[in-house]
C-alpha positions in Angstrom: 14.1 212.9 9.0 11.0 211.2 10.4 10.5 207.9 12.2 8.9 206.4 9.1 12.2 207.1 7.2 14.3 205.7 9.9 12.4 202.6 11.2 10.2 200.3 9.3 6.7 200.8 10.7 5.8 197.1 11.4 9.0 196.8 13.5 7.8 199.7 15.7 4.9 197.7 17.0 6.8 194.4 17.5 10.4 195.3 18.4 9.6 198.4 20.3 6.1 198.8 21.8 5.6 195.1 22.5 8.9 195.0 24.4 8.0 198.2 26.4 10.3 200.4 24.5 9.4 203.7 22.7 11.2 206.5 21.0 11.1 210.0 22.5 8.7 212.4 20.7 11.6 214.2 18.9 13.1 211.0 17.5 15.3 210.7 15.5 16.6 214.2 16.0 16.9 213.1 19.7 18.1 209.4 19.2 16.8 208.0 22.5 14.7 204.9 23.2 13.0 204.8 26.6 12.3 201.6 28.5 10.9 200.4 31.8 12.5 196.9 31.8 16.0 196.8 30.4 15.9 195.1 27.0 18.1 192.1 26.2 21.5 192.7 24.5 20.2 190.8 21.5 17.1 193.1 21.3 19.3 196.2 21.6 21.6 195.0 18.8 18.7 194.1 16.5 17.0 197.5 17.0 20.3 199.4 16.3 20.9 197.2 13.2 17.4 197.9 11.9 17.8 201.6 12.5 21.2 201.7 10.9 22.4 204.1 13.5 23.5 204.4 17.1 20.7 205.1 19.7 20.7 205.5 23.4 18.6 203.3 25.7 17.4 205.0 28.9 15.2 203.9 31.8 12.0 205.9 32.4 8.8 205.6 34.4 6.2 203.2 33.1 3.6 206.0 32.7 6.0 208.0 30.5 6.8 205.0 28.3 3.1 204.2 27.9 2.4 207.8 26.9 5.1 207.6 24.2 3.8 204.4 22.9 0.3 205.9 22.6 1.7 209.0 20.9 3.5 207.0 18.2 0.6 204.6 17.7 -1.8 207.5 17.1 0.7 209.2 14.8 1.4 206.1 12.8 -1.9 204.4 12.9 -2.8 204.9 9.1 0.6 203.4 8.1 0.4 200.6 10.7 -3.0 199.6 9.4 -1.7 199.7 5.8 1.0 197.1 6.6 -1.5 194.4 7.5 -3.2 192.7 4.6 -4.9 190.0 6.6 -8.2 191.5 5.5 -7.6 190.0 2.1 -7.2 193.4 0.3 -4.2 193.7 -2.0 -1.5 196.0 -0.8 -0.8 198.6 -3.4 2.3 197.6 -5.5 3.9 201.0 -5.0 3.5 200.7 -1.3 5.1 197.3 -1.3 8.0 198.7 -3.4 8.4 201.4 -0.8 8.5 198.8 1.9 11.0 196.7 0.0 13.2 199.8 -0.6 13.3 200.8 3.1 17.0 200.9 4.2 16.3 198.8 7.4 14.6 196.1 5.3 17.4 196.0 2.8 20.0 195.7 5.6 17.9 193.0 7.3 17.6 190.8 4.2 21.2 191.3 3.3 22.2 190.5 6.9 20.2 187.2 6.9 21.6 186.2 3.5 25.2 186.8 4.7 24.5 184.9 8.0 23.4 181.9 5.9 26.4 182.2 3.6 28.7 182.3 6.6 27.3 179.0 7.7 27.8 177.6 4.2 24.1 177.0 3.9 22.7 175.5 0.7 19.2 177.1 1.1 17.5 179.9 3.0 13.9 179.5 4.0 11.5 182.4 4.9 8.6 180.7 6.7 5.6 182.8 7.8 3.7 181.7 10.9 0.9 183.3 12.7 3.0 185.3 15.1 6.5 185.1 13.6 8.4 185.0 10.3 10.9 182.1 10.8 14.1 182.3 8.9 15.9 179.0 8.7 18.7 177.7 6.4 19.8 174.2 5.4 23.4 173.5 6.6 25.0 170.2 5.7 21.5 168.9 4.8 19.9 169.8 8.2 17.6 172.8 8.9 19.0 175.4 11.3 17.1 178.4 12.7 18.9 181.7 12.3 16.2 184.3 13.1 12.6 184.7 14.4 11.2 188.0 13.2 7.8 189.7 13.9 5.0 188.5 11.6 4.4 192.2 10.6 7.7 192.4 8.7 6.7 189.5 6.5 5.2 191.7 3.7 8.3 193.9 3.6 10.7 191.0 3.6 8.7 189.1 1.0 8.5 192.2 -1.2 12.3 192.8 -0.8 13.2 189.3 -1.9 10.7 189.3 -4.8 12.0 192.7 -5.9 15.6 191.3 -6.0 14.4 188.3 -8.0 12.5 190.5 -10.4 9.2 188.8 -9.5 5.7 190.4 -9.4 5.6 191.7 -5.9 1.8 192.2 -6.0 1.1 188.6 -6.9 0.7 186.6 -3.7 -1.9 184.0 -4.8 0.3 182.0 -7.2 3.8 180.4 -6.9 6.6 182.2 -8.7 10.2 181.4 -9.6 13.1 183.7 -10.2 16.8 184.2 -9.7 19.0 186.6 -7.7 22.6 187.5 -8.4 24.1 188.5 -5.1 27.6 190.0 -4.6 29.3 189.0 -1.4 32.9 190.4 -1.4 34.6 189.0 -4.4 32.1 186.2 -4.7 29.1 186.4 -7.1 26.4 184.0 -6.0 23.4 182.8 -8.0 20.3 182.2 -5.9 17.3 180.3 -7.3 14.1 181.8 -5.7 10.8 180.0 -5.2 7.7 181.5 -3.7 4.6 179.6 -2.5 1.4 181.1 -1.1 0.5 180.0 2.5 -2.1 180.6 5.1 0.0 183.3 6.9 1.9 184.7 3.9 4.3 183.6 1.2 6.9 180.9 1.9 10.1 181.8 0.1 13.1 179.5 -0.4 16.4 180.6 -1.9 18.7 177.9 -3.3 22.3 179.2 -3.1 24.4 178.3 -6.1 28.1 179.2 -5.6 30.1 178.3 -8.7 33.4 178.9 -6.9 32.4 176.5 -4.1 31.4 173.5 -6.1 33.8 170.6 -5.9 34.3 169.3 -9.4 36.9 166.6 -8.9 35.7 163.1 -8.5 38.6 162.3 -6.2 37.3 164.9 -3.7 33.8 163.6 -3.4 34.6 160.9 -0.9 34.3 157.9 -3.3 36.2 154.9 -1.8 38.9 153.4 -4.1 36.8 150.3 -4.9 34.1 152.6 -6.3 36.2 155.4 -7.8 38.3 153.0 -10.0 35.4 151.1 -11.7 33.4 154.3 -12.0 36.3 156.0 -13.7 36.5 153.1 -16.1 32.7 153.2 -16.8 32.8 156.9 -17.7 35.5 156.3 -20.3 33.3 154.0 -22.3 32.4 155.2 -25.9 28.6 154.6 -25.5 26.0 153.5 -23.1 24.0 155.0 -20.2 25.1 155.6 -16.7 22.6 156.6 -14.0 23.2 158.4 -10.7 20.3 157.8 -8.2 19.3 159.2 -4.8 16.8 161.6 -3.2 16.8 165.4 -3.7 19.9 167.0 -2.1 22.0 163.8 -2.2 24.7 165.4 -4.5 23.7 163.8 -7.8 24.2 166.9 -9.8 27.6 167.6 -8.3 28.7 164.0 -9.1 27.6 164.5 -12.7 29.4 167.8 -13.0 32.6 166.2 -11.6 32.2 163.4 -14.1 31.9 165.7 -17.0 34.9 167.7 -15.8 36.9 164.5 -15.6 36.1 163.4 -19.2 36.1 166.8 -20.8 39.3 166.7 -22.8 38.2 169.0 -25.5 38.2 166.1 -28.0 34.5 165.4 -27.7 31.3 167.5 -27.9 29.4 167.5 -24.6 25.8 168.8 -24.4 23.6 168.9 -21.2 19.9 169.6 -20.6 19.1 170.6 -17.1 16.4 172.0 -14.9 17.9 174.4 -14.0 21.5 174.8 -15.1 23.1 175.1 -11.7 26.7 175.7 -12.7 28.3 176.7 -16.0 30.9 174.2 -17.3 33.6 175.4 -19.6 33.6 173.7 -23.0 30.1 172.4 -22.6 26.9 173.4 -24.3 24.2 173.6 -21.6 20.4 173.9 -22.2 17.9 175.1 -19.6 14.5 173.3 -19.5 11.7 175.8 -20.0 8.2 174.2 -19.5 6.5 177.6 -20.2 7.5 177.4 -23.9 7.3 173.6 -24.1 11.0 172.9 -23.9 10.9 169.7 -21.8 13.7 167.1 -21.2 12.2 164.9 -24.0 11.9 167.7 -26.5 15.4 169.1 -25.7 16.9 165.6 -25.9 15.5 165.0 -29.4 17.1 168.2 -30.6 20.4 167.4 -28.8 20.9 164.2 -30.7 20.8 166.2 -34.0 23.7 168.3 -32.8 26.3 165.6 -33.2 27.2 165.2 -29.5 29.5 162.5 -28.1 28.4 162.9 -24.5 24.9 163.8 -23.3 23.9 164.7 -19.8 20.1 164.7 -19.0 19.3 166.4 -15.7 16.6 163.8 -14.8 14.7 161.0 -16.4 11.1 161.8 -15.4 8.9 160.0 -18.0 8.8 157.2 -20.6 9.5 159.5 -23.5 12.7 160.9 -21.9 13.8 157.4 -20.9 13.2 156.0 -24.4 15.2 158.8 -26.2 18.0 158.5 -23.6 18.3 154.8 -24.2 18.0 155.1 -28.0 20.9 157.7 -27.8 23.0 155.3 -25.7 22.3 152.5 -28.2 23.3 154.6 -31.2 26.8 155.5 -30.1 26.4 158.2 -27.4 27.6 158.2 -23.8 24.6 159.3 -21.7 24.5 160.4 -18.1 21.3 161.0 -16.1 19.7 160.8 -12.7 16.7 159.0 -11.1 15.1 159.3 -7.7 15.4 155.8 -6.3 16.6 154.4 -2.9 19.4 152.2 -4.2 21.3 151.4 -7.4 19.2 148.3 -8.3 16.0 150.4 -8.0 17.1 152.4 -11.1 16.4 149.4 -13.3 12.9 148.8 -11.9 12.1 152.5 -12.1 12.9 152.5 -15.9 10.7 149.3 -16.2 7.9 151.1 -14.4 8.2 153.9 -16.9 7.5 151.3 -19.6 11.0 150.7 -20.9 11.6 147.1 -22.1 14.0 145.0 -20.1 16.1 144.0 -23.2 16.6 147.7 -24.0 17.8 148.5 -20.5 20.1 145.4 -20.4 21.6 146.4 -23.8 22.3 150.0 -22.9 22.9 150.3 -19.2 26.6 150.4 -18.1 26.0 151.0 -14.5 24.0 152.7 -11.7 25.4 154.5 -8.7 23.3 155.3 -5.7 24.5 158.0 -3.3 23.8 159.9 -0.1 25.5 162.7 1.8 26.5 162.4 5.4 27.8 165.1 7.7 31.5 164.8 8.7 32.5 165.0 12.3 34.1 168.3 13.3 37.8 167.6 13.7 38.2 170.5 16.1 35.9 169.1 18.9 35.9 165.4 18.2 36.5 162.8 20.9 35.8 159.1 21.5 32.5 158.1 23.1 30.8 154.7 23.8 28.5 153.2 21.2 25.0 153.0 22.8 22.9 149.8 22.9 20.2 151.4 20.8 22.8 152.4 18.1 24.3 148.9 18.0 20.8 147.4 17.6 19.8 149.9 14.8 23.0 149.3 12.9 23.4 145.6 13.8 26.8 146.3 15.1 28.8 144.4 17.7 29.8 146.6 20.6 32.9 144.5 20.9 33.8 145.5 17.4 32.8 149.2 18.0 33.3 149.8 21.8 33.8 153.5 21.1 33.0 155.8 18.2 34.2 159.3 17.3 31.7 162.2 17.8 31.9 165.9 17.8 31.1 167.6 21.1 30.2 171.0 19.5 32.3 174.1 19.2 32.3 177.6 17.6 33.8 176.3 14.4 30.9 173.9 13.8 28.1 176.0 15.2 27.9 173.7 18.2 26.6 170.9 16.0 29.5 168.6 16.2 29.6 168.4 12.4 31.5 170.3 9.7 31.0 169.6 6.0 29.6 166.6 4.2 30.9 163.5 2.3 29.3 161.1 -0.1 28.3 157.5 0.5 28.3 155.4 -2.7 26.9 152.2 -4.0 28.1 151.3 -7.5 26.2 148.6 -9.5 28.3 147.7 -12.6 26.1 145.8 -15.1 27.9 142.5 -15.4 26.8 139.7 -17.8 25.0 138.0 -14.9 23.1 141.3 -14.0 22.4 141.9 -17.7 20.8 138.5 -18.0 18.6 139.1 -14.9 17.5 142.5 -16.3 16.7 141.1 -19.7 14.6 138.3 -18.3 12.5 140.7 -16.2 14.1 140.1 -12.8 13.2 142.3 -9.8 15.3 144.7 -7.8 16.1 142.1 -5.1 17.5 139.7 -7.7 19.6 142.4 -9.3 20.9 143.6 -6.0 21.8 140.1 -4.7 23.7 139.3 -7.9 25.5 142.7 -7.8 26.6 142.0 -4.2 27.9 138.6 -5.3 29.8 140.4 -8.1 31.5 142.6 -5.4 29.1 145.6 -5.0 29.4 147.3 -1.6 26.1 148.7 -0.4 25.4 152.2 0.9 25.1 150.9 4.5 28.5 149.1 4.1 30.2 152.2 2.8 28.7 154.2 5.7 30.0 151.7 8.3 33.4 151.9 6.7 33.3 155.7 7.3 32.1 155.1 10.8 35.0 152.8 11.4 37.5 155.4 10.2 35.9 158.1 12.5 34.5 160.2 9.6 30.8 160.2 10.6 28.6 159.1 13.5 26.0 156.3 14.1 23.2 159.0 14.2 24.1 160.2 10.7 24.2 156.7 9.3 20.8 155.9 10.7 19.4 159.3 9.5 20.7 158.9 5.9 20.5 155.2 5.2 17.3 154.4 7.1 15.3 153.6 3.9 18.1 151.6 2.3 
């Protein structure tokens, strides 16, 4: 067995020689690594992990270690040069496949995925920089760094992920999309893969879709009773359109899946069109948008209405044509659910108007719009009471007499020292009353619609957030972060 079969070559220069460590000449038959300055425990663990075997670290004279480094650099120079494609030349596909199939790279990528999954991450980001490959993941909506790797491993890591996703590993100039099925114990995870060319290499993002982890019960999403009850009544209506709004990552799809689970009695035909289908729902016909063959939301929706559905879910209304067909479907006896990217519930109406939809059509078909956000929950294991700061009271317009102290997490092992564990929804439900319908039909703006809805009893996102602050579920920092634009 040679060094090249045991240790990925780019790691040699970064993890070993740049840290003043070098294998002995008979490595790996003689599994010793020599050093002048003792390496950190973390570095020792990382090197052993990459090698996939036990090695001994021994102190030696600086002159001896330097000689070993020169020996291996001379021996491996053709391969080391071949791993660097900064000159602009394409690395041979077969060479990339060999890199991606190296046991240390396979172990490293699997290890990074499993670390992210242990943190309940929703996304894993491989972000190449000039000197490092940063690996971060999104945990409870916030980016968390999990590893900083040498830049020279980027081609191998990129190739490994692309090979797993069945993408073209030789194509580094164009974005690509794919999927990975990853087995972790008894769990089978779907990962949506997106690559994007950058200055220092390809940025790769993996979206983790765990069907077994999705909460599909409305009662478990954090809706307060004064939202859950009217929303549950709206979704039982025979026809009309119901919109869920919010930015990307605010839980809109989960809410819609939970809604369909709630009303799926087997007595009605349910069809969805999504981009992509994130989770499979039993008893539901689900269609995946495919722009490459011209299957858009609008085209799919036109075909859906000829399939005799009772309930239709459109992943997102993006243009006038989709909005028009969705509203026509609602007016002709179908119950339609969809999403929009707006800051609040009233903004859903003006977004449809901006797409060219007439006010009288919106007022005739819209049953309600629900805006939502996700806030991190305080870790119960390390929570304690702390004073509300002057800045927080001013930002949230709170009386320090009313909120002298608030609950916060100090940070512990269970929450990764963040003070937070898990997330919960904030909700703002606008039910289209006769008064709201009149304002929409007469061309009223979002402020008029919002004011009337509040008069009708709507509780805003900020009010729902403050209620959760009062009950010690979340923190002032989270409320400011999540509801700043509301």
